[in-house]
C-alpha positions as CSV (number, residue, x, y, z in Angstrom):
1,M,8.3,1.3,32.1
2,P,6.4,2.9,29.2
3,A,8.0,3.0,25.8
4,L,9.5,6.2,24.4
5,I,8.4,6.8,20.8
6,R,11.1,8.6,19.0
7,K,12.6,9.2,15.5
8,A,14.8,6.3,14.3
9,T,18.6,7.0,14.1
10,P,21.3,5.2,12.1
11,A,22.5,3.7,15.5
12,D,19.1,1.9,15.7
13,Q,19.6,0.1,12.4
14,P,21.0,-3.2,13.8
15,R,18.2,-3.6,16.2
16,I,15.6,-2.6,13.6
17,H,17.0,-5.2,11.3
18,A,16.9,-7.9,14.0
19,I,13.3,-7.1,14.8
20,R,12.3,-7.1,11.1
21,M,14.0,-10.5,10.5
22,G,12.3,-12.0,13.5
23,V,8.8,-11.5,12.0
24,T,8.8,-14.4,9.5
25,E,5.2,-14.2,8.4
26,N,5.7,-10.9,6.6
27,V,7.2,-10.3,3.2
28,L,9.4,-7.5,4.6
29,S,11.3,-10.1,6.6
30,D,12.7,-11.3,3.2
31,P,16.0,-9.3,2.9
32,S,15.7,-9.2,-0.9
33,K,12.4,-7.2,-0.6
34,V,13.9,-4.2,1.3
35,T,17.0,-2.4,0.1
36,D,19.4,-0.4,2.2
37,E,18.5,2.6,0.1
38,E,14.8,2.3,1.0
39,V,15.6,2.1,4.7
40,A,17.9,5.1,4.5
41,W,15.2,7.1,2.6
42,Y,12.5,6.3,5.2
43,R,14.9,7.1,8.0
44,E,16.0,10.4,6.5
45,Q,12.9,11.6,4.6
46,A,9.8,9.9,5.9
47,I,8.2,9.0,9.3
48,F,10.5,6.4,10.8
49,L,9.8,5.9,14.5
50,V,11.1,3.4,17.1
51,A,9.7,2.3,20.5
52,D,12.5,2.5,23.0
53,I,12.2,0.9,26.5
54,E,15.2,1.8,28.7
55,G,17.5,2.2,25.7
56,D,16.4,-1.0,23.9
57,V,14.5,-0.6,20.6
58,V,11.5,-3.0,20.8
59,G,9.6,-2.0,17.7
60,F,9.5,0.4,14.8
61,T,7.2,1.8,12.2
62,C,7.7,3.6,8.8
63,A,5.1,5.7,7.1
64,N,5.4,7.6,3.8
65,H,4.3,11.2,4.4
66,Q,3.9,11.7,0.6
67,T,1.5,8.8,-0.1
68,G,-0.1,8.0,3.3
69,L,1.3,4.5,3.3
70,I,2.1,2.7,6.5
71,W,5.1,0.8,5.0
72,A,6.1,-1.2,8.1
73,L,5.1,-1.9,11.7
74,F,7.2,-4.5,13.5
75,M,7.4,-5.5,17.1
76,D,9.9,-7.6,19.0
77,K,7.8,-10.7,19.8
78,A,8.6,-10.4,23.6
79,H,6.9,-7.0,23.6
80,E,3.7,-7.8,21.6
81,G,0.4,-7.4,23.3
82,R,1.5,-4.5,25.6
83,G,0.1,-1.6,23.6
84,V,3.5,-0.5,22.2
85,G,2.6,-1.4,18.6
86,R,-0.6,0.5,18.9
87,A,1.4,3.5,20.3
88,L,3.8,3.3,17.4
89,L,1.0,3.1,14.9
90,D,-0.9,6.0,16.5
91,A,2.3,8.2,16.3
92,A,2.8,7.3,12.6
93,L,-0.9,8.1,11.8
94,A,-0.6,11.4,13.7
95,G,2.4,12.2,11.4
96,L,0.4,11.3,8.3
97,E,-2.5,13.5,9.5
98,A,-0.1,16.4,10.2
99,A,1.2,16.0,6.6
100,G,-2.3,16.6,5.4
101,H,-3.6,13.1,4.8
102,V,-7.2,12.2,5.6
103,Q,-6.6,8.5,5.4
104,A,-3.8,6.0,5.6
105,W,-3.4,2.8,3.8
106,L,-1.3,-0.3,4.0
107,E,-0.9,-3.9,2.7
108,T,-0.4,-7.0,4.7
109,G,-0.6,-10.8,4.2
110,A,-3.8,-12.7,4.8
111,G,-4.0,-14.9,7.8
112,T,-1.2,-13.1,9.7
113,R,-1.0,-11.6,13.2
114,A,-0.8,-8.2,11.3
115,E,-4.1,-8.8,9.6
116,R,-5.8,-9.5,12.9
117,F,-4.1,-6.4,14.5
118,Y,-5.3,-4.0,11.8
119,R,-8.8,-5.4,11.8
120,H,-8.9,-5.1,15.6
121,H,-7.9,-1.5,15.4
122,G,-10.6,-0.5,12.9
123,W,-8.8,-0.7,9.5
124,H,-11.1,-1.4,6.6
125,D,-10.4,-4.3,4.2
126,M,-10.5,-2.9,0.6
127,G,-9.8,-6.2,-1.2
128,R,-6.6,-7.6,-2.6
129,A,-3.6,-6.1,-4.4
130,R,-2.2,-7.9,-7.4
131,D,0.2,-9.8,-5.3
132,G,-2.6,-11.1,-3.0
133,Q,-1.8,-8.8,-0.1
134,I,-4.8,-7.3,1.8
135,V,-5.2,-3.6,1.2
136,F,-6.4,-1.8,4.3
137,V,-7.5,1.9,4.7
138,K,-8.2,3.9,7.8
139,A,-9.7,7.4,8.1
140,L,-7.5,9.8,10.0
141,G,-8.9,12.3,12.5
142,R,-12.5,13.2,11.8
143,A,-12.4,12.1,8.2
144,S,-14.5,9.3,6.9
145,V,-13.8,6.8,4.2
146,T,-15.5,7.9,1.0
147,T,-15.9,6.4,-2.4
148,S,-13.2,8.7,-3.8
149,T,-10.7,8.0,-1.1
150,I,-11.3,4.3,-1.5
151,S,-10.7,4.6,-5.2
152,E,-7.5,6.5,-4.6
153,A,-6.2,3.7,-2.3
154,I,-7.1,1.0,-4.8
155,R,-5.3,2.9,-7.7
156,A,-2.3,3.4,-5.5
157,C,-2.0,-0.3,-5.0
158,S,-2.4,-1.2,-8.7
């Protein structure tokens, strides 16, 4: 059965938390790195989507419509490799584009499954943030990555 991509609700929070804690190679799996206030803000104010298969949340993504940041994309390991993560990411990117962004950006750890996923899906490596995370950017819609948008992404990470 295909996944339903929908807005996250407070009732989804226990499952979202379990999925996030199940991905141990990402800094966001450290509970001290994400506050309840951040999660509530993303759920109420930003683009916070879940993938739902027959009532079970199997993945989620969060994107900041103000900055163009993909803050999180997490999948239940049992549902990886089925296109659901890509569908979640595409929905978040569509939301950023609808908010007026011409590119999205994110940070992720080097040598992780996430790094391979983003490279495979056409994200451009812009170097490292101060904490060593890889900074990726991706043009949205018909936009192309330009020197000015690259500079903006690097400044946002500094």
